PASE-862521 format. One record per residue: residue in one letter; x, y, z of N, C-alpha, C in turn. Coordinates in steps of 0.2 Angstrom, whole numbers, padded with zeros to 4 digits, always signed. Example, Ala and Ser with C-alpha at 12.3 -4.5 7.8 and 13.67 -1.06 7.14 Angstrom:
! residues 2
A+0066-0028+0039+0062-0022+0039+0066-0016+0039S+0064-0011+0035+0068-0005+0036+0064+0000+0039
This chain:
! residues 349
S-0060-0019-0242-0065-0022-0237-0070-0017-0235H-0068-0010-0235-0074-0005-0233-0075+0000-0239N-0074-0002-0246-0074+0002-0251-0081+0002-0253P-0083+0007-0257-0090+0008-0259-0093+0002-0263A-0099+0001-0265-0102-0003-0270-0099-0002-0277G-0098-0007-0280-0094-0006-0287-0087-0009-0286Y-0085-0009-0280-0078-0013-0280-0078-0020-0278N-0074-0024-0280-0073-0030-0279-0067-0033-0278G-0066-0039-0276-0059-0042-0276-0058-0047-0271L-0052-0050-0271-0050-0056-0267-0045-0053-0261K-0045-0056-0256-0039-0055-0251-0035-0061-0252L-0029-0060-0255-0023-0065-0256-0019-0066-0250C-0017-0072-0248-0013-0073-0243-0009-0080-0244R-0003-0080-0241+0001-0087-0242+0000-0091-0236A+0003-0096-0237+0002-0102-0231+0003-0099-0225G-0002-0101-0220-0002-0099-0213-0005-0092-0213A-0009-0090-0218-0011-0083-0218-0007-0077-0218A+0000-0079-0220+0005-0073-0221+0002-0069-0227P+0003-0062-0226+0000-0058-0231+0004-0058-0238V+0001-0056-0243+0004-0055-0250+0004-0047-0250A+0011-0045-0249+0012-0037-0250+0016-0036-0256H+0017-0029-0256+0021-0027-0262+0028-0031-0263D+0031-0032-0257+0038-0035-0257+0037-0043-0256T+0031-0045-0256+0031-0053-0255+0026-0056-0260G+0027-0054-0266+0023-0056-0272+0018-0052-0276L+0016-0047-0272+0010-0043-0275+0012-0040-0281S+0018-0036-0281+0021-0033-0286+0023-0037-0293V+0024-0043-0291+0026-0049-0297+0019-0050-0300I+0014-0051-0296+0007-0052-0299+0005-0046-0303R+0006-0040-0301+0004-0034-0305+0008-0033-0311D+0014-0035-0311+0018-0034-0317+0015-0039-0322R+0014-0045-0320+0012-0050-0325+0005-0049-0328A+0001-0047-0323-0006-0045-0325-0006-0039-0331L-0001-0034-0330-0001-0029-0334+0003-0030-0341G+0008-0035-0340+0012-0037-0346+0008-0041-0351D+0012-0042-0357+0010-0046-0362+0012-0053-0362D+0017-0055-0357+0019-0062-0357+0015-0065-0351H+0011-0070-0353+0007-0074-0348+0009-0081-0349P+0014-0084-0346+0016-0090-0347+0011-0095-0344Q+0010-0101-0348+0006-0106-0346+0009-0110-0340A+0005-0112-0336+0007-0116-0330+0009-0123-0332A+0014-0126-0329+0016-0133-0331+0011-0138-0330A+0006-0137-0326+0001-0142-0325-0006-0138-0323P-0011-0141-0325-0017-0137-0324-0019-0137-0316G-0022-0132-0315-0024-0131-0307-0030-0135-0305G-0032-0135-0299-0037-0138-0297-0041-0134-0292H-0046-0136-0289-0050-0132-0284-0054-0137-0281R-0056-0135-0274-0061-0139-0270-0066-0133-0268E-0072-0136-0267-0077-0132-0264-0078-0134-0257L-0077-0130-0252-0078-0132-0245-0082-0127-0241D-0086-0129-0237-0090-0125-0232-0087-0126-0225L-0083-0121-0224-0079-0121-0217-0082-0117-0211T-0088-0115-0212-0092-0110-0208-0091-0114-0200D-0094-0121-0200-0094-0123-0194-0087-0124-0191A-0083-0126-0195-0075-0126-0192-0073-0120-0189Y-0075-0114-0193-0073-0108-0191-0076-0105-0184V-0082-0107-0184-0086-0105-0178-0083-0108-0172A-0082-0114-0173-0078-0119-0167-0072-0115-0166H-0068-0114-0171-0061-0111-0169-0062-0104-0166A-0066-0100-0168-0067-0093-0165-0069-0094-0158R-0074-0098-0156-0077-0099-0150-0071-0102-0145A-0067-0106-0148-0062-0109-0143-0057-0105-0140L-0057-0098-0143-0052-0094-0141-0054-0090-0135V-0061-0090-0133-0063-0087-0126-0067-0092-0122D-0069-0090-0116-0073-0093-0111-0080-0090-0113T-0084-0094-0118-0090-0092-0120-0096-0091-0115R-0094-0094-0109-0099-0094-0103-0100-0087-0101A-0095-0083-0102-0095-0076-0099-0100-0071-0103L-0102-0074-0109-0106-0070-0114-0113-0070-0112A-0116-0075-0108-0122-0077-0107-0125-0071-0103G-0131-0068-0106-0135-0063-0103-0134-0056-0106L-0129-0055-0111-0127-0049-0114-0132-0048-0119R-0134-0042-0120-0138-0039-0125-0134-0036-0130V-0134-0038-0137-0129-0035-0141-0132-0033-0148A-0131-0027-0150-0133-0025-0157-0128-0025-0162V-0129-0028-0168-0124-0029-0173-0126-0026-0179D-0122-0021-0182-0125-0018-0189-0119-0022-0194A-0121-0026-0198-0117-0030-0202-0116-0026-0209G-0119-0021-0210-0118-0017-0215-0119-0021-0222N-0123-0026-0222-0125-0029-0227-0119-0033-0230G-0114-0034-0225-0108-0037-0227-0107-0044-0223M-0101-0048-0223-0100-0055-0221-0102-0056-0214A-0102-0051-0210-0103-0051-0203-0110-0054-0202G-0114-0052-0207-0122-0054-0206-0123-0062-0206M-0118-0065-0210-0118-0072-0211-0115-0076-0205I-0109-0073-0202-0106-0077-0197-0107-0075-0190I-0109-0069-0188-0110-0067-0182-0116-0070-0179P-0121-0070-0182-0126-0074-0179-0125-0082-0177R-0121-0084-0182-0119-0091-0180-0114-0092-0175V-0109-0087-0174-0105-0087-0168-0108-0087-0162L-0114-0082-0162-0116-0081-0155-0122-0085-0153D-0124-0089-0158-0130-0094-0157-0129-0099-0152G-0134-0099-0147-0133-0104-0141-0129-0102-0136L-0126-0096-0136-0122-0093-0130-0125-0089-0125G-0132-0089-0126-0136-0085-0121-0136-0077-0122V-0134-0076-0128-0133-0068-0131-0140-0066-0134D-0142-0061-0131-0148-0057-0135-0146-0053-0140L-0147-0055-0147-0144-0052-0152-0150-0048-0156W-0148-0041-0157-0152-0037-0161-0148-0036-0167G-0150-0038-0173-0146-0038-0180-0149-0033-0184L-0145-0029-0187-0146-0024-0192-0143-0026-0199H-0146-0025-0204-0143-0026-0211-0139-0032-0212L-0141-0038-0209-0138-0044-0209-0138-0047-0216E-0142-0046-0221-0142-0049-0227-0137-0047-0231L-0133-0052-0235-0128-0050-0239-0131-0047-0246D-0128-0041-0246-0129-0037-0252-0124-0032-0254G-0120-0034-0259-0114-0029-0261-0116-0022-0264T-0123-0021-0264-0124-0014-0267-0125-0010-0261F-0124-0013-0254-0125-0009-0248-0130-0003-0248P-0137-0006-0248-0142-0002-0249-0144+0003-0243H-0142+0001-0237-0143+0005-0231-0137+0011-0230H-0132+0009-0231-0126+0013-0230-0120+0009-0231P-0114+0013-0233-0108+0009-0235-0105+0005-0228A-0102+0000-0230-0099-0005-0224-0093-0002-0222D-0092+0004-0220-0086+0008-0217-0087+0010-0211P-0086+0007-0205-0088+0009-0198-0085+0014-0195L-0079+0017-0199-0074+0022-0196-0078+0029-0199D-0083+0029-0203-0086+0035-0206-0092+0035-0200A-0092+0040-0196-0097+0041-0191-0104+0041-0193A-0106+0043-0200-0112+0044-0203-0115+0036-0204N-0111+0031-0204-0113+0025-0206-0114+0021-0199L-0114+0024-0194-0115+0021-0187-0122+0024-0184A-0125+0028-0188-0132+0031-0185-0137+0026-0184D-0138+0021-0189-0143+0016-0188-0142+0012-0181L-0135+0010-0180-0133+0006-0175-0134+0010-0168Q-0133+0016-0168-0133+0021-0162-0140+0021-0161A-0145+0022-0165-0152+0022-0164-0155+0016-0161Q-0152+0011-0163-0154+0003-0160-0153+0002-0153V-0146+0005-0152-0144+0004-0146-0147+0008-0141R-0150+0014-0143-0152+0018-0137-0160+0017-0137A-0162+0013-0142-0170+0011-0142-0171+0005-0139A-0166+0000-0138-0168-0007-0137-0170-0008-0129P-0165-0006-0125-0159-0004-0125-0154-0011-0125V-0148-0010-0127-0143-0015-0126-0137-0014-0123D-0133-0019-0122-0127-0017-0118-0121-0014-0122V-0120-0016-0129-0115-0014-0134-0118-0015-0141G-0115-0010-0145-0117-0010-0151-0110-0012-0156L-0110-0016-0161-0104-0017-0165-0106-0016-0172A-0101-0013-0176-0102-0011-0183-0096-0015-0186F-0097-0018-0192-0092-0021-0196-0091-0018-0203D-0085-0020-0206-0084-0017-0213-0087-0024-0217G-0085-0023-0223-0089-0028-0228-0086-0035-0227D-0080-0036-0225-0077-0043-0225-0076-0045-0217A-0078-0040-0213-0079-0042-0206-0071-0043-0203D-0066-0040-0206-0060-0040-0203-0059-0033-0198R-0064-0029-0198-0064-0023-0194-0070-0023-0190V-0070-0020-0183-0075-0019-0179-0075-0013-0175V-0080-0009-0175-0080-0003-0171-0086-0003-0166C-0084-0001-0160-0089-0002-0154-0093+0005-0153V-0099+0004-0151-0103+0010-0148-0105+0007-0141D-0105+0012-0136-0107+0010-0129-0114+0010-0128E-0116+0008-0122-0123+0007-0120-0127+0014-0122H-0123+0019-0122-0127+0026-0123-0127+0027-0130G-0125+0023-0135-0123+0025-0142-0118+0029-0144R-0113+0030-0139-0107+0034-0140-0102+0029-0143V-0098+0032-0148-0093+0028-0151-0087+0028-0147V-0084+0022-0147-0078+0020-0143-0072+0020-0147A-0067+0024-0146-0061+0024-0151-0059+0017-0151P-0057+0015-0157-0054+0008-0158-0048+0007-0154S-0043+0011-0152-0038+0011-0148-0040+0009-0141L-0045+0012-0139-0047+0010-0132-0050+0002-0132I-0053+0000-0137-0055-0007-0137-0048-0011-0138G-0043-0009-0142-0037-0012-0142-0034-0013-0135A-0034-0008-0131-0032-0008-0124-0035-0014-0120I-0042-0013-0121-0046-0018-0117-0044-0025-0118I-0043-0026-0126-0042-0033-0128-0034-0035-0126A-0030-0030-0126-0023-0032-0124-0023-0034-0116E-0027-0030-0113-0028-0031-0106-0030-0039-0105R-0035-0041-0108-0037-0048-0108-0032-0053-0110V-0029-0051-0115-0024-0056-0117-0018-0057-0112L-0016-0052-0109-0011-0052-0105-0013-0055-0098S-0019-0055-0097-0021-0058-0090-0021-0066-0091R-0021-0068-0097-0020-0075-0098-0013-0077-0099R-0009-0072-0102-0002-0074-0104+0003-0068-0101P+0004-0068-0095+0008-0062-0092+0015-0062-0096G+0017-0056-0097+0024-0055-0100+0024-0056-0107A+0019-0057-0110+0018-0057-0118+0019-0051-0122T+0021-0052-0128+0022-0046-0132+0016-0044-0135V+0014-0038-0136+0009-0035-0140+0011-0030-0144A+0008-0030-0150+0010-0025-0155+0005-0020-0157H+0006-0013-0157+0002-0009-0160+0005-0004-0164N+0001+0000-0169+0003+0004-0174+0005+0011-0171A+0009+0015-0175+0011+0020-0172+0006+0026-0172I-0001+0025-0174-0006+0030-0174-0011+0028-0167C-0009+0022-0164-0013+0020-0158-0013+0025-0153S-0018+0026-0149-0017+0030-0143-0012+0028-0138R-0009+0033-0135-0004+0032-0130-0006+0026-0124T-0013+0027-0123-0015+0022-0118-0014+0015-0120V-0013+0013-0126-0012+0006-0128-0006+0003-0126A+0000+0007-0127+0006+0005-0124+0007+0005-0117E+0003+0011-0114+0003+0011-0107-0001+0005-0103T-0006+0003-0107-0010-0003-0104-0006-0009-0104I-0002-0010-0110+0002-0016-0111+0007-0016-0106E+0011-0011-0104+0016-0011-0100+0013-0012-0092R+0008-0008-0091+0005-0009-0084+0003-0016-0083C+0001-0020-0088-0001-0027-0087+0005-0031-0087G+0011-0029-0088+0017-0033-0088+0019-0035-0095G+0017-0033-0100+0018-0035-0106+0024-0031-0109T+0026-0033-0115+0031-0029-0119+0027-0026-0125A+0027-0019-0126+0024-0016-0131+0029-0015-0137V+0026-0017-0143+0031-0016-0150+0027-0012-0154C+0030-0006-0156+0026-0001-0161+0028-0003-0168T+0023-0003-0172+0025-0005-0180+0022+0001-0184P+0024+0002-0190+0021+0007-0195+0013+0004-0197V+0010+0009-0199+0003+0008-0201+0003+0003-0207G-0002-0002-0206-0002-0006-0213-0002-0014-0210H-0008-0017-0213-0009-0024-0210-0003-0029-0211S+0000-0028-0217+0006-0033-0219+0011-0032-0214L+0012-0025-0212+0018-0023-0208+0017-0025-0201I+0012-0024-0198+0010-0027-0191+0009-0034-0191K+0007-0038-0196+0007-0045-0197+0015-0048-0197A+0019-0044-0200+0026-0046-0200+0029-0045-0193A+0028-0040-0190+0031-0038-0184+0028-0043-0179M+0022-0045-0179+0020-0051-0174+0023-0057-0175R+0024-0059-0182+0028-0065-0182+0035-0065-0181D+0038-0059-0182+0046-0058-0180+0046-0058-0172T+0042-0055-0169+0042-0054-0161+0039-0059-0157G+0034-0063-0160+0030-0068-0157+0025-0065-0153A+0023-0059-0155+0017-0056-0152+0010-0060-0151L+0007-0059-0146+0001-0063-0146-0005-0059-0148F-0004-0053-0149-0010-0049-0151-0007-0042-0154G-0011-0039-0158-0010-0033-0162-0015-0028-0163A-0014-0022-0162-0020-0017-0163-0018-0012-0168E-0023-0010-0171-0022-0004-0176-0028+0001-0174H-0026+0007-0175-0031+0013-0174-0038+0012-0178S-0037+0009-0183-0043+0008-0188-0048+0002-0186G-0047-0001-0181-0052-0005-0179-0050-0013-0182H-0044-0014-0184-0041-0020-0185-0038-0023-0179Y-0040-0029-0178-0036-0032-0172-0034-0040-0174Y-0027-0041-0171-0024-0046-0175-0022-0051-0168F-0023-0057-0170-0023-0063-0164-0018-0068-0167H-0013-0070-0162-0008-0075-0164-0012-0081-0165E-0017-0083-0161-0020-0089-0161-0025-0090-0166H-0026-0084-0170-0029-0084-0177-0025-0082-0183F-0019-0086-0183-0015-0086-0188-0011-0079-0189D-0011-0075-0183-0008-0068-0184-0013-0063-0188A-0018-0066-0190-0023-0062-0194-0028-0058-0190D-0031-0052-0194-0036-0048-0191-0042-0051-0191S-0046-0050-0186-0053-0053-0186-0058-0049-0182G-0063-0046-0185-0068-0042-0181-0072-0048-0177V-0073-0053-0180-0076-0059-0176-0073-0061-0169V-0067-0062-0170-0062-0064-0164-0063-0058-0159A-0062-0053-0161-0061-0047-0158-0068-0045-0154T-0073-0047-0157-0080-0047-0154-0080-0051-0148L-0078-0057-0149-0079-0062-0144-0075-0060-0138V-0069-0058-0139-0064-0056-0133-0067-0050-0130L-0070-0045-0134-0073-0040-0131-0079-0041-0126L-0083-0046-0130-0089-0048-0126-0087-0052-0119E-0082-0056-0120-0080-0060-0114-0077-0055-0108A-0074-0050-0111-0072-0045-0105-0077-0041-0103L-0082-0039-0107-0089-0036-0104-0092-0040-0099G-0093-0046-0101-0097-0051-0097-0093-0052-0090R-0087-0053-0090-0083-0054-0084-0084-0048-0079A-0083-0042-0083-0083-0036-0079-0090-0035-0075G-0095-0038-0079-0102-0037-0076-0104-0030-0075G-0101-0025-0079-0104-0018-0079-0105-0016-0086S-0104-0009-0088-0106-0007-0094-0099-0005-0098V-0101-0005-0105-0095-0003-0109-0091+0003-0107S-0095+0008-0105-0092+0015-0103-0088+0014-0096A-0090+0010-0092-0086+0008-0086-0080+0004-0088L-0081-0001-0093-0075-0005-0095-0069-0001-0097V-0071+0004-0102-0066+0008-0105-0063+0014-0101A-0067+0016-0096-0065+0023-0092-0058+0022-0090P-0056+0017-0088-0048+0018-0084-0043+0018-0090V-0045+0017-0097-0040+0018-0102-0042+0024-0106D-0048+0028-0105-0050+0033-0109-0047+0039-0106R-0040+0041-0107-0037+0046-0104-0035+0053-0108Y-0035+0051-0114-0033+0056-0118-0038+0059-0123V-0037+0065-0127-0040+0068-0132-0037+0068-0139A-0040+0065-0144-0038+0064-0151-0040+0068-0156S-0037+0070-0160-0038+0074-0166-0043+0070-0171G-0042+0063-0172-0043+0059-0178-0039+0061-0183E-0039+0057-0189-0035+0058-0194-0036+0063-0198I-0032+0068-0199-0034+0074-0204-0030+0073-0210N-0033+0073-0216-0029+0073-0222-0028+0079-0225R-0022+0081-0228-0021+0088-0231-0017+0087-0238G-0020+0089-0242-0017+0089-0250-0011+0094-0249V-0005+0092-0252+0001+0096-0251+0004+0095-0259V+0007+0100-0261+0011+0099-0267+0018+0096-0266D+0021+0097-0260+0028+0094-0259+0028+0092-0252P+0025+0085-0251+0025+0082-0244+0030+0082-0240D+0037+0081-0243+0043+0080-0240+0045+0087-0237A+0044+0092-0241+0046+0099-0238+0041+0101-0232A+0035+0099-0232+0030+0100-0227+0032+0097-0221M+0034+0090-0222+0036+0087-0216+0042+0090-0213Q+0047+0092-0217+0053+0094-0214+0053+0101-0210R+0047+0105-0213+0045+0112-0209+0042+0110-0202V+0039+0104-0202+0036+0102-0195+0042+0100-0191A+0046+0095-0194+0052+0093-0189+0056+0098-0187T+0057+0103-0191+0062+0109-0189+0058+0113-0183A+0052+0115-0185+0049+0119-0179+0048+0115-0172F+0047+0108-0173+0046+0104-0166+0053+0102-0163A+0058+0103-0166+0065+0101-0164+0066+0103-0157G+0068+0098-0153+0069+0100-0146+0063+0099-0142Q+0057+0099-0144+0051+0099-0140+0049+0092-0139G+0052+0088-0141+0050+0080-0139+0054+0076-0143A+0053+0069-0141+0057+0064-0144+0056+0063-0151I+0060+0063-0156+0058+0062-0163+0059+0055-0165D+0054+0053-0169+0055+0045-0171+0052+0045-0179R+0056+0041-0183+0055+0041-0190+0052+0034-0192L+0049+0030-0187+0047+0024-0189+0042+0023-0195D+0037+0029-0194+0032+0028-0199+0030+0036-0200G+0033+0039-0205+0034+0047-0205+0037+0050-0200L+0034+0055-0197+0037+0059-0192+0033+0059-0186T+0035+0056-0180+0032+0056-0174+0036+0061-0169V+0033+0065-0166+0035+0069-0160+0032+0067-0154S+0035+0065-0148+0032+0064-0143+0034+0067-0137A+0030+0071-0134+0032+0076-0128+0027+0072-0122T+0029+0076-0116+0025+0073-0110+0018+0074-0110R+0015+0079-0113+0008+0080-0113+0005+0079-0119W+0008+0077-0125+0005+0076-0131+0010+0072-0136W+0007+0070-0142+0011+0068-0147+0008+0069-0153L+0012+0069-0159+0009+0070-0166+0013+0065-0170N+0009+0063-0175+0012+0059-0181+0009+0062-0187L+0014+0063-0192+0013+0066-0199+0016+0061-0204R+0012+0058-0208+0015+0054-0213+0012+0054-0219R+0015+0052-0225+0014+0053-0231+0008+0047-0233S+0004+0048-0237-0001+0044-0240+0004+0039-0245N+0002+0032-0246+0006+0028-0250+0003+0029-0257T-0003+0032-0259-0006+0032-0265-0008+0040-0267E-0008+0044-0263-0010+0051-0265-0006+0056-0262P-0005+0063-0266-0001+0067-0263-0005+0071-0257L-0005+0067-0252-0008+0068-0246-0003+0068-0240L-0004+0072-0234-0001+0070-0228-0007+0068-0223R-0005+0064-0218-0011+0062-0213-0007+0064-0207L-0012+0068-0203-0009+0070-0197-0014+0067-0191N-0011+0065-0185-0014+0062-0180-0011+0066-0174V-0015+0068-0169-0012+0072-0163-0016+0070-0157E-0013+0068-0152-0016+0067-0146-0013+0070-0140G-0017+0073-0136-0015+0077-0130-0019+0074-0123D-0015+0077-0117-0019+0076-0111-0026+0079-0111D-0027+0085-0114-0034+0087-0115-0035+0090-0121A-0041+0094-0122-0043+0096-0128-0039+0102-0130D-0038+0106-0125-0034+0113-0127-0026+0111-0129T-0024+0106-0126-0016+0104-0128-0017+0101-0135M-0022+0096-0136-0022+0094-0142-0023+0098-0148A-0028+0103-0147-0030+0108-0152-0024+0113-0154S-0020+0114-0149-0014+0119-0150-0009+0116-0154V-0007+0109-0153-0002+0106-0157-0005+0105-0164R-0011+0103-0164-0014+0101-0171-0014+0108-0175D-0017+0113-0173-0017+0119-0177-0010+0122-0179R-0005+0120-0175+0001+0123-0176+0004+0119-0182V+0003+0113-0181+0006+0108-0187+0002+0110-0193L-0005+0110-0193-0008+0112-0199-0006+0119-0203A-0004+0123-0199-0002+0130-0201+0004+0129-0205L+0009+0125-0202+0016+0123-0205+0015+0119-0212V+0010+0115-0211+0009+0110-0217+0006+0115-0223D+0001+0119-0221-0002+0123-0226+0002+0130-0228T+0008+0130-0226+0012+0136-0228+0014+0135-0236
């Protein structure tokens, strides 16, 4: 979805938008594609050509009180991806003043890659937000299942903070509900869920895993640190479009700025994800586990997580490369940096 030009593909799912993952059919498809035995189907297949845009727009709008959006000034950088086709339709007629950037569908991505997690790809949006001015800026990946927000000053808002705001909104409607978040989300997400009377469920990183957890627990919402937001009322699937509507509804109801909206949940300092190439990932993780033994609670849900009062760290293996991925969060910059540097020294040994 956020790959460079030259990549293409289809997102496959089963009935009810259930994911097709390695253990739910994808490995079978791979093996058949790579093998020599390609059995013929018992009957020929068929297809239908449908334009579901109007139905999709109506469905997405029905999940929020669209009246709250009136008067908002919104900048959108679609990155020449699918958001350019759908976001103007979703916001049309709602009283939103829309500044659109790179709305034309173009798989060569002539302006910048459609990867909003790369700060370099947010420069156009940040410039537009500062020049207009507008209330909020939103950047999407190629298939619009992820969204990243910048505030009214053009400053990037960590996706975890947006996850906390959306969780707060969901729980205001359904007190006591379950909300899922992955192991790399900021501590503020679980704290917000619990403060609002919800039940927080932590999952490993990965869209198929958080979707499965939502189905298993009945969670109404799920957040990932990467800007993926999942909604039970949207088939437990991730949608940058639905997340946009819920965020704009929260902003409209608050009647203030994005920076003011997120200030109560912006409590920690994060390292961001740091990748390290290693010859023996398991040995490196064991060195870290040994060094931090007794300094915090140990969790193995997704790699190695150590949680202390003023910081936490997560170190996990890449599924595709000889890499370790490190995330650290602390109460302040010095605490975060101290833990980060200590872990990296152990990994690099």
